[in-house]
C-alpha positions as CSV (number, residue, x, y, z in Angstrom):
1,M,-140.3,-23.5,33.0
2,G,-136.8,-23.7,34.4
3,V,-134.5,-20.7,33.9
4,S,-132.5,-23.0,31.6
5,E,-135.3,-23.3,29.0
6,A,-136.2,-19.7,29.2
7,I,-134.6,-17.5,26.5
8,L,-135.6,-14.5,28.6
9,A,-136.2,-14.4,32.3
10,I,-136.9,-11.2,34.2
11,E,-136.8,-11.3,38.0
12,N,-138.2,-8.7,40.4
13,L,-137.4,-6.0,38.0
14,T,-137.8,-2.4,39.2
15,V,-136.8,0.6,37.1
16,S,-137.2,4.0,38.8
17,F,-136.9,7.4,37.2
18,D,-136.6,10.1,39.8
19,G,-138.7,8.0,42.2
20,F,-141.3,7.1,39.7
21,K,-141.4,3.3,39.2
22,A,-141.8,2.7,35.5
23,L,-141.4,-1.0,36.2
24,N,-142.3,-2.3,39.6
25,Q,-141.2,-5.8,40.8
26,L,-141.9,-7.2,37.4
27,N,-141.5,-11.0,36.8
28,F,-141.6,-12.4,33.3
29,S,-140.3,-15.4,31.4
30,M,-140.6,-16.9,28.0
31,A,-139.5,-20.1,26.3
32,V,-137.3,-20.5,23.3
33,G,-139.4,-20.3,20.1
34,E,-142.3,-18.5,21.7
35,L,-144.3,-15.7,20.1
36,R,-145.5,-13.5,23.0
37,V,-147.7,-10.5,22.8
38,I,-147.6,-7.8,25.4
39,I,-150.5,-5.4,25.8
40,G,-151.4,-2.8,28.4
41,P,-152.8,0.7,28.7
42,N,-150.6,3.8,28.0
43,G,-148.1,4.2,30.8
44,A,-148.1,0.5,31.7
45,G,-144.3,0.4,31.2
46,K,-144.2,-1.4,27.8
47,T,-141.4,0.8,26.3
48,T,-139.3,0.7,29.4
49,F,-139.7,-3.1,29.4
50,L,-138.1,-3.2,25.9
51,D,-135.5,-0.6,26.9
52,V,-134.3,-2.7,29.8
53,I,-134.1,-5.9,27.7
54,T,-131.9,-4.1,25.1
55,G,-129.7,-2.4,27.7
56,K,-130.8,1.1,27.0
57,V,-132.0,1.4,30.6
58,K,-130.4,-0.4,33.5
59,P,-132.5,-2.0,36.3
60,T,-132.8,-0.2,39.6
61,E,-133.4,-3.6,41.2
62,G,-133.8,-7.1,39.9
63,R,-132.3,-8.6,36.8
64,V,-132.8,-9.5,33.2
65,L,-131.4,-12.9,32.1
66,F,-131.0,-13.7,28.4
67,K,-130.1,-17.3,27.8
68,G,-129.3,-17.5,31.5
69,K,-126.9,-14.5,31.3
70,N,-127.4,-11.4,33.4
71,L,-127.4,-8.4,31.0
72,R,-126.6,-5.7,33.6
73,S,-122.9,-5.4,32.8
74,F,-123.4,-5.4,29.0
75,S,-123.7,-2.4,26.7
76,E,-126.5,-2.0,24.1
77,D,-124.2,-3.0,21.3
78,Q,-123.0,-6.1,23.2
79,I,-126.5,-7.1,23.9
80,A,-127.5,-6.7,20.2
81,R,-124.5,-8.9,19.3
82,M,-125.6,-11.5,21.8
83,G,-128.7,-12.0,19.7
84,I,-131.4,-9.5,20.6
85,G,-132.9,-7.4,17.8
86,R,-135.3,-4.5,18.2
87,K,-137.7,-3.1,15.7
88,F,-138.9,0.4,16.6
89,Q,-142.3,1.9,15.7
90,T,-140.7,4.1,12.9
91,P,-138.9,2.1,10.3
92,R,-135.1,2.7,10.3
93,I,-134.2,2.0,6.7
94,Y,-132.2,3.8,4.0
95,L,-134.9,5.4,1.8
96,N,-132.5,6.2,-1.1
97,L,-131.4,2.6,-1.4
98,T,-133.3,-0.4,-2.8
99,P,-134.7,-3.1,-0.5
100,Q,-132.0,-5.4,-1.9
101,E,-129.3,-2.9,-0.9
102,N,-130.8,-2.4,2.5
103,L,-130.7,-6.1,3.2
104,E,-127.2,-6.5,1.8
105,L,-126.1,-3.8,4.2
106,A,-127.8,-5.6,7.1
107,C,-126.1,-8.9,6.1
108,N,-122.8,-7.1,5.9
109,R,-123.2,-5.8,9.4
110,R,-123.7,-9.4,10.4
111,K,-120.8,-10.5,8.3
112,Q,-118.2,-8.3,10.0
113,V,-119.0,-10.1,13.2
114,F,-118.6,-13.5,11.5
115,A,-115.9,-12.8,8.9
116,T,-113.2,-13.7,11.3
117,L,-114.8,-17.0,12.4
118,F,-115.5,-18.6,9.0
119,S,-115.5,-17.5,5.4
120,Y,-118.8,-16.1,4.2
121,S,-119.2,-16.4,0.5
122,P,-120.9,-13.8,-1.8
123,Q,-123.1,-16.7,-3.1
124,A,-124.3,-17.5,0.4
125,E,-125.1,-13.8,1.0
126,R,-127.0,-13.5,-2.3
127,R,-129.0,-16.6,-1.3
128,T,-129.7,-15.0,2.1
129,V,-130.8,-11.7,0.6
130,T,-133.0,-13.4,-2.0
131,G,-134.6,-15.5,0.7
132,L,-135.2,-12.5,2.9
133,L,-136.8,-10.6,0.1
134,E,-139.2,-13.5,-0.5
135,T,-139.9,-13.9,3.2
136,V,-140.9,-10.3,3.6
137,G,-142.8,-10.2,0.4
138,L,-140.6,-7.7,-1.4
139,A,-139.0,-9.9,-4.2
140,A,-141.0,-8.0,-6.9
141,K,-139.8,-4.6,-5.5
142,A,-136.2,-5.6,-4.8
143,K,-134.7,-2.9,-7.0
144,I,-136.9,0.2,-6.5
145,Q,-136.0,2.9,-4.0
146,A,-137.2,2.0,-0.5
147,G,-138.6,5.5,-0.3
148,L,-141.3,4.5,-2.8
149,L,-142.5,1.6,-0.7
150,S,-145.8,1.8,1.2
151,H,-145.7,2.2,5.0
152,G,-146.4,-1.5,5.5
153,E,-143.7,-2.5,3.0
154,K,-141.2,-0.3,4.8
155,Q,-142.1,-2.1,8.0
156,W,-141.5,-5.5,6.4
157,L,-138.2,-4.4,5.0
158,E,-137.0,-3.3,8.4
159,I,-138.1,-6.6,9.9
160,G,-136.1,-8.3,7.1
161,M,-133.1,-6.2,8.0
162,L,-133.4,-7.3,11.6
163,V,-133.7,-10.9,10.6
164,A,-130.6,-10.5,8.5
165,Q,-128.6,-10.1,11.7
166,S,-129.9,-13.5,12.9
167,P,-131.1,-12.5,16.3
168,D,-132.5,-15.2,18.6
169,L,-135.0,-12.8,20.2
170,L,-136.9,-10.3,18.1
171,L,-138.5,-7.3,19.9
172,V,-141.2,-5.7,17.8
173,D,-142.9,-2.5,18.9
174,E,-146.4,-1.8,17.4
175,P,-145.7,-3.2,13.9
176,V,-149.2,-2.4,12.5
177,A,-149.7,1.2,13.6
178,G,-150.9,3.1,10.5
179,L,-151.1,0.0,8.3
180,T,-154.1,-1.0,6.1
181,D,-156.1,-4.0,7.0
182,E,-154.4,-6.1,4.3
183,E,-151.0,-5.0,5.4
184,T,-151.9,-5.7,9.0
185,E,-152.9,-9.3,8.1
186,R,-149.7,-9.8,6.1
187,T,-147.6,-8.5,8.9
188,G,-149.2,-11.1,11.2
189,E,-148.5,-13.8,8.7
190,L,-144.8,-12.7,8.5
191,L,-144.4,-12.7,12.3
192,Q,-146.0,-16.1,12.5
193,A,-143.6,-17.4,9.8
194,L,-140.6,-15.9,11.6
195,A,-141.8,-17.4,14.9
196,E,-140.9,-20.8,13.5
197,S,-137.2,-20.0,13.8
198,H,-137.1,-17.1,16.3
199,S,-138.4,-16.1,19.7
200,I,-140.5,-13.0,19.3
201,I,-142.0,-10.4,21.7
202,V,-144.6,-8.1,20.1
203,I,-146.0,-5.0,21.8
204,E,-149.3,-4.0,20.3
205,H,-152.4,-1.9,20.8
206,D,-154.6,-3.3,18.0
207,M,-156.6,-6.0,19.6
208,E,-157.8,-7.6,16.3
209,F,-154.2,-8.0,15.3
210,V,-153.3,-9.4,18.8
211,R,-156.1,-12.0,18.2
212,Q,-154.6,-12.9,14.8
213,I,-151.1,-13.7,16.1
214,A,-151.2,-14.3,19.8
215,R,-150.6,-17.6,21.5
216,Q,-149.8,-16.2,24.9
217,V,-150.6,-12.7,26.0
218,T,-149.0,-10.8,28.9
219,V,-150.9,-7.8,30.3
220,L,-148.8,-5.0,31.8
221,H,-150.3,-2.4,34.2
222,E,-148.5,0.2,36.3
223,G,-145.1,-1.4,35.6
224,T,-146.0,-5.0,36.6
225,V,-147.6,-8.1,35.1
226,L,-151.3,-8.0,35.7
227,C,-152.1,-11.4,34.1
228,E,-151.1,-13.8,31.4
229,G,-153.0,-16.3,29.3
230,T,-154.6,-16.8,25.9
231,I,-156.3,-13.7,24.3
232,D,-159.7,-15.1,25.4
233,Q,-158.6,-15.6,29.0
234,V,-157.1,-12.2,29.2
235,Q,-160.0,-10.3,27.5
236,S,-162.5,-11.9,29.9
237,D,-160.4,-11.3,33.0
238,P,-162.2,-8.8,35.3
239,R,-158.9,-7.1,36.2
240,V,-158.1,-6.4,32.6
241,I,-161.6,-5.1,31.9
242,E,-161.2,-2.8,34.8
243,V,-157.8,-1.5,33.7
244,Y,-158.9,-0.9,30.1
245,L,-162.4,0.4,30.7
246,G,-161.8,2.0,34.1
247,Q,-164.7,0.3,35.8
248,K,-165.3,-2.8,37.8
249,P,-167.4,-5.4,36.0
250,E,-170.9,-5.7,37.5
251,A,-171.5,-8.8,39.6
252,H,-174.0,-11.1,38.0
């Protein structure tokens, strides 16, 4: 894959905190329209990986290219406006507003950026909000307080709010932590539907969920990429087994 087709390309990335290398000579690239899942034991560098893509943390060495552009000189806000949206583990939604109002606010944030470029009609916005409510499965609960939603529904609402800002790349951090089995499955379906029109990186611990959604899996360990492949390739890789179980597989 040439750098041109890669929506995200990370080259020899090292991030040091007081001499500790949270990321160590990490190389990574993904194509436009890809749904990539990143797994790895605690301390593998997964959160720092997201922090450096969003500009919260700057590389000590190496570079992050988004659509071919080096992100080093841009602020977090500028990077978000360039088209990178991040969903944190804890939903960031307005609990005292309805899902519809939350989504209208998110569309408005988007609109301020575009208002000067071309007119954005209220009808178009209503269509967008209605479409988003349907996409995230909250059409029936559009007008109740978001605080009354289940944990899973709050997660979907926040994903909807991110999508309202039309990012090209969605970064989603442990979307199914604390969800019921049914909510987990629906979250997987939602991410797969969104992957038809977005590039998505999901960081996840829940291996059953990874199996449900993953096409390509990247395993991080000690701040670098240990291996990549399908979930079956990765789960049967001796290095991965050793990292997760702390033992070398017996030779047969």
